[in-house]
C-alpha positions, 0 to 999 in steps of 0.5 A: 797254210800250215807254214803261215800258222807256224809263222804267226805262232813263232812271231808273237804269241804262242797258240793258246786254247783261250781265244783271249790269249795275247789280247788282255791289254791294248799295249802293242808290240811294235819292235819295228816302229821306225820302219812302220813310222816311215811306211805310215808317213808315206801312206799319210802323204798318199792319203792326204794328197790323192786318196782323201781328196778323191774320196771327198769328191766321190762323197760329193758327186755320188748320192748316198744311195749309190754309195750304199749300193756299192758297199752292199755289192762289195760286201755280197762278193765277200760272202763266201769268205765270211761264211767259211771263216764263220764255220772255221770259228765254229760259229754255225749260226753266224755262217747260216745268217751269212749264207741266207744274206748271200742268197737273199741279196744276190736274188731279191737284192739285185746281185747284192746292190740292195741289202734286203736281208738286213731289212729281214733282221739278218744283220751284216757281220764281217769275218776274215782269217785274221779274226779266225786265227785270233779266235783260235788263240793266236796272238797279234804278233808284232804291229805292221804298217803295210804300204797303201793298205795301212795298219795291220799286224803279223797275224792279220797280214797272214790272214789277209794272204790266206783270204786272198788266196782262197777268195773264189772271185780271185780263183775264178778271175785268174783261171779265166784270164780276167785278173782285172776283175779281182784287182778292180774289186779290191780297188773299188772296195778299198776306195769306197770304204776309205770314203766312208772314213773321211770324217773319222780320219780327219777327227783322229788327225786333229785330235791326236798328239801322235797320229801314228800312235793313235792309229796303232792303238785304235786299230788294235782295239778294233781288231780285239773287239772284232775277234770277240764279236764286240763293239765296245763304247769308245772304239774308234774307226780308223783307215784300215779299209775295213769299215762297216758303219761310217759314212764320211760325207 
């Protein structure tokens, strides 16, 4: 983890005690844009011809309550990471809410299939180690497009790796020889979230003069708002497979 933190600090924006450091502007540091555009083009072709058609079929075949149950279950599995990252950010109240949600939804919510906690006023929030690094004052680093997974940056890519390494489900499944459970969870979660972004992605494609630049800008703004625990008007949802509110039928 120390090496990962040093990489982020050296690559982009030095660590600061101000959590808004490196996030005062939406200008994106994209020094490897030609490479990113090539990967983005590959992802776009894969999405247009395989993932999006499958997502539209998924939205058509399965009723809303089934898709909501899948989303609830996947969110519940991520609860330990959300709790840990909330604590690392010093947000004890949010960690308490996430803990209460996990207990309530795992029991009364039938292993998380039903979001009983939200009905009790305990709203869902997503926290990851990329957000934790941002809260600690680490800048974005350079913009990065990851094959299949989509838009990211150096800080968030490091955060993704730390979250994966620390994921209790991954640790348990790997130690018990059930690796397929971890990989299946990730695939189902990514696909379900992409299915909820069908309309948002279609709109962004149609309305953007430069689809790559639009996604890059939208991702950067979205991550800024998540680190600040804000949801500014006009922020666009994009195919980063981490959507929390769109349901693209």
